[in-house]
N, C-alpha and C positions, 0 to 999 in steps of 0.2 A: 406926777407920773411915778409909779412904783416899779421897782425892778425885782426880778426873781431869777434863781438858777433854774435852768431847764429841767434838771433832774428832780426838782422839787415843785414841778408845775401843779400837781394835784394838791399839795399842801397850800400853795399860794392861792389856787382857785377857792379852796374850802375857806381859807381865811378871808378872802374877799367877800364871801357870803355873809359874814357876821354870824348871827345866831341861827340862820336858816340851814337846814339839812340838805345837802346837794342831791341826795337820792330821793328827797321828798318834794322836789320842785316839779311843778306841772311843766309840760312842754313850753308853754308861753313864758313862764318864769325862768326856765332853763335857757331858752333862747336869749332873753334879756340879760341874764346873769353872765352867760358865756360871751355875749357881745360886749358887755361892759368890761369884763375881764380882759378881753382882747384890746379894747380901746384904751384902757387905763393902766394896764400892767404889761411891761416889756420884759421878755426873756433876755438875759445877758448874752451878748455876742451873737444875736440872731435877728438881724435887721429885716423887717417886713418888706422894705422896698427892694430887697435882693432875693426874695422868695424863701427866706429862711424862717419865716413866721407867718403861717397861713391859717385862716379860719374857714372851715368848710361846713356846709349843711348837706347831708346825704339822705336819700330816701329810697325805699324799695323793699322787695321781699327779703326776709331774713329768717333766722332760726326761731324768732319769736312771732312770726307772722309777718305783719307789715311793720317796718322799722323806720324811725327818724333818728338821725345821729348828728350831733354837733361835735366837730373835731377841731382841735387846735394842734397843728403839725409844726414842730419846731426842730431846727437843726442849727448847731453852732456853725457860724459862717466860716468857710474855708477848712472845715474839719472833715475827717473821714468817719467820725462817730456816727452811729446810726441815728436816724430821725426819732424823736420822741413824740408820742401822740397822747394828748389828753382827750378823752372821749366821754360825752354824756349821751347815752342811748336810751330811746324809748321804743317799746314794742306794743303793737296793737293787734287785735284780731284781724285776720284777713277777711275782706269782703270783696264782692265783685267790683264795687266802685274803686276800692284801693288797688285791686289787682290790675285794673285798667290803666292806672297811672304808672307808667314805666319807671324803672330805677333811674336816678340821676343825681346831680349835685350842683351846688353853687359854691364858689370859692371867693375869698376876699384876702387881698394882700395889702390893704391900706387901712390902718386903724382909724383914720379920720373919716372913713366912709361906712362906719358900722350902722348908722341910722338908715342909710339906703339899703344896706345888706339885710337888715331886719325887715324892712318893708318888702323887699324882694322875696324873702322867705315866706312871710305871712301872706303874701299875695299869690303864692305858688299853688298849683293844683294839689301837690302832695300835702301841703300844710292844711288846705281846706278839707281834704278827705278825712282828716283826723280831728278837726276842730270840735271840741266838746265830747270826743270819744273817751272811753275809759282806757287808761293805760294798763296794760297787762304786766309788763316788765319795765324796769328802769335800772340803769347802772351808771356808775362813774368809774372809769378805769384810766390807768396810765401805763403806757408801754413804751 
């Protein structure tokens, strides 16, 4: 298990990828990479079992059309510091099929359950509407 400081989550994620470029990952590669990072890398002072380290998958209409986002939300336990969010976002052209899939999210607060989380995401209607589609935009941000 590797540890990292919350404020350096983007750097820790990029290092976990080795030679791969974070913004060049396909949605499937991004999902696997973010899930592995959540499973294998712990932010200091942010226990997942207390809701201070959560992995989320969100989908729905956005500024780039139809968007999928993988977010890791971290907060130092017992602190008044604002939450930090590491986000890998993909944008696709809006289509009637994608528009019919309402916005939503899945969340995970148990690093040992990342396999089930990945299966839930890839089995979702939101994921299936973009399977094989061309990505219009992609970004990795930390806030």
